[in-house]
N, C-alpha and C positions, 0 to 999 in steps of 0.2 A: 542419454536420459530417455526413459520410457514415456509413453503417452499418458498413462495413468499415474498420478502422483498424489502425495499428501502435501498439503500446503499449511505451513504454520506461520502465522503472522502475529507478532507481538509488538504492541505500540506502547510507548511510555511518554507521558506529558509531564513536564516540570513547570507547574504554574505556582499556585499558592502552597501546594504540598511539596516540601523539599525532597521527599523520598520519591515523588512522582506517582502518577496514577497510571496503572498498568491495565491494558486490555489485551487478551490473547484469544485467538481462535485456531483450531486445527480442524481441517476439513479436506475431503477428497477434491481433487481438481484434475484438470487436463493440461498437458504441456505439449507445445510444438515449436518448431523453429522454422522461420521463413527468411531466407537470405541471411542477413547478419543480425536479425532480431529474434529474441526469445519471446514466447507468449505463454501465459498461464491464465487459465480461467477457473473460477470457482464461485460458488454461491454462498451467501451468508443470509441468515434469517435475523431480521431486526428484533432486538430484545423486546419482549412484551407483546409481540404481534406474530402473525403468520406470514408477514410480508417478506418477500425474497428480493435481495439485491444481487445482480450478476456483476462480478468483478472481472475485469480483464487487465492483466498486468503485462506491459510490453517493455522490454529493456534490451539495451546493448551495453557496451562498456562505459558510456558517458552519461546516459540518461535513462530514467525510468518513468513510465506513465501508468497511473492507476485510473481506470475508467470504471465508474459505478453506474449501473442502470437498474431502475426498479423503484423501490421505496424511496431511495435518495438517488440523485443524479449529479455527477461531477466528473471532471477530468482533471486530475492532479498531476502536474509535471514537476519532476525532481531533476534538476541539473546543477552540478556543483558550481558554487559561487554565482548563481543566477537566481533572480527573483521572478516567480511566475504568479500571475493572478488568474483566478477562476471563479465562476459562480457555483456555489454549492446549493443545489435545489432540494428542499425537503418539503414534506407535506405541510409544514408550518410556516414556510416562507423561504426566501432566497437570501443567502449570505455571500458577501464578497470575501473570498479567502485569498490570502497571500502566503506563498510558500517560498522561503529563502533557504536554499539548501547549502549547508556547510560541507557535508561529506556524503559521498556515495561510494560504497565498496561492494563490488560484485565478485564473488569467488566461485569458480566452477570446478567440479570434479566429475567423474563418470556417472555417479549416482545421486549427487547432491549439488544444489546451487544455494549459496548463502548470500544474502543481501543485507547490508547495514546502511541506514540513512539517518543522518542528523540534520535537523532543519528547524527554523523558527517559523511559527505559525501566527498569522494575524487574521483577525476577523473584522471586516469593515474598517480596515486601515489602522486598527489598534492591536498592538502585540498581545497575544493571548498566552503563548507558552513556547518553550523550547522543547522539541520532541525528538523521539528516536523511533525508527521502525526497524525491526529485525524480522526478516523473512527467510524461511527455509523451504525449499522445494525438493522433495525427496521421492525417489522411485517408490511406488506403492509396495513392491516386492521386497524392499530393503528394510521394512519396518518390522 
């Protein structure tokens, strides 16, 4: 895997809408590996603002962590069959977020890493939605 990558992140929430609400971004990023862990960094601009949030994704075969710093601040930990709690800090206040991961699937090839995560999301101890994240990290020269 090259240092310069394209990062595609698609999220789907199944709450009141049976078809789900989809969010997707495609952005340039950086990839590196340190010991047994993969790291991907990328920036995202918050909709309706010029504010930037730096995302750091760290993963190995069993766990994935997404750390956001900037407009919003959070460290979300995804571990299969484990519930993790975290504070999601926004300019509008702080929320207690629960992440109960059902499935995490990481597939690697020479030029692409695909990640699929299924999880339940709750806010302030109330179930909000069942969610999916699909992430693809691809060498920038393979696009």
